C-alpha positions as CSV (number, residue, x, y, z in Angstrom):
1,M,0.3,0.0,-0.3
2,S,1.2,3.2,-0.4
3,D,1.3,6.1,1.7
4,N,-1.4,8.1,0.9
5,V,-4.1,4.8,1.4
6,V,-2.4,3.8,4.6
7,V,-2.9,7.6,5.8
8,N,-6.6,8.1,4.7
9,K,-7.4,4.9,6.5
10,F,-6.0,6.1,9.6
11,L,-7.8,9.2,9.0
12,E,-11.1,7.6,8.6
13,E,-11.0,5.9,11.7
14,V,-10.1,9.0,13.6
15,V,-13.5,10.3,12.0
16,I,-15.8,7.4,12.9
17,K,-14.2,7.3,16.2
18,V,-15.0,10.9,16.8
19,A,-17.8,11.0,15.4
20,L,-19.1,8.0,17.6
21,V,-17.7,9.7,20.5
22,T,-19.3,12.9,19.9
23,L,-23.0,11.1,19.1
24,I,-22.6,9.1,22.6
25,A,-21.7,12.3,24.3
26,M,-25.0,14.1,22.6
27,V,-27.2,11.2,23.9
28,C,-25.8,11.5,27.3
29,L,-26.0,15.4,28.0
30,H,-29.7,15.1,26.5
31,A,-30.9,12.7,29.6
32,Q,-29.6,15.2,31.9
33,A,-31.9,16.9,33.7
34,E,-33.5,20.0,31.8
35,E,-34.0,23.6,34.0
36,K,-37.0,26.2,33.0
37,T,-38.3,29.6,33.9
38,C,-41.6,30.2,32.7
39,T,-43.4,33.5,32.3
40,V,-46.7,33.3,33.7
41,K,-49.1,36.4,32.6
42,G,-51.9,37.3,34.3
43,M,-50.8,36.0,37.8
44,T,-50.8,38.6,40.0
45,C,-51.5,37.7,43.9
46,D,-50.3,35.1,46.2
47,G,-53.5,33.3,45.7
48,C,-52.7,32.6,42.7
49,V,-48.8,31.3,43.6
50,G,-50.1,29.0,45.6
51,I,-52.9,27.7,42.9
52,V,-50.2,27.5,40.7
53,K,-47.8,25.6,42.9
54,E,-50.5,23.1,44.1
55,K,-50.9,22.3,39.9
56,V,-47.9,22.5,38.9
57,C,-45.5,21.3,42.0
58,S,-47.4,18.8,43.1
59,G,-46.2,16.3,40.7
60,S,-43.3,14.1,41.5
61,E,-41.9,15.0,38.1
62,Y,-39.2,18.0,38.6
63,S,-36.6,17.9,42.0
64,T,-36.8,21.9,42.1
65,C,-40.6,23.5,41.6
66,E,-40.6,27.5,42.7
67,V,-43.7,29.8,41.9
68,E,-43.6,33.1,42.5
69,I,-45.8,36.0,41.0
70,G,-45.4,36.0,37.3
71,K,-42.7,33.4,37.1
72,I,-42.7,29.6,37.4
73,H,-39.0,27.8,37.9
74,V,-38.6,24.4,37.6
75,V,-35.6,21.7,37.1
76,T,-37.0,18.3,35.6
77,K,-35.3,15.3,37.8
78,D,-32.8,13.6,35.6
79,A,-34.3,11.8,32.9
80,R,-32.2,8.0,33.4
81,R,-33.5,7.8,36.9
82,K,-37.2,8.6,35.5
83,W,-36.5,5.9,32.7
84,M,-35.2,3.1,35.1
85,K,-37.7,3.7,37.1
86,R,-40.2,2.5,34.6
87,R,-38.3,-0.4,33.6
């Protein structure tokens, strides 16, 4: 084999390995917890905060759920743990 063929084969292997590592990293990062802050129009009093907190935060899908006037901040539980519980 010529030197060009050997170099090309080596580069092909490197590109494939980099692509696989990138794909695995993307899948792992996707399974992490997600953090969201949402604006809630029309929530203007503590009574509204209590109602929204009861409806949104009462489930067990969030590791953190904070409600303030006009805004909700949630952090989902680790997606991987949720998947393992279902099995």
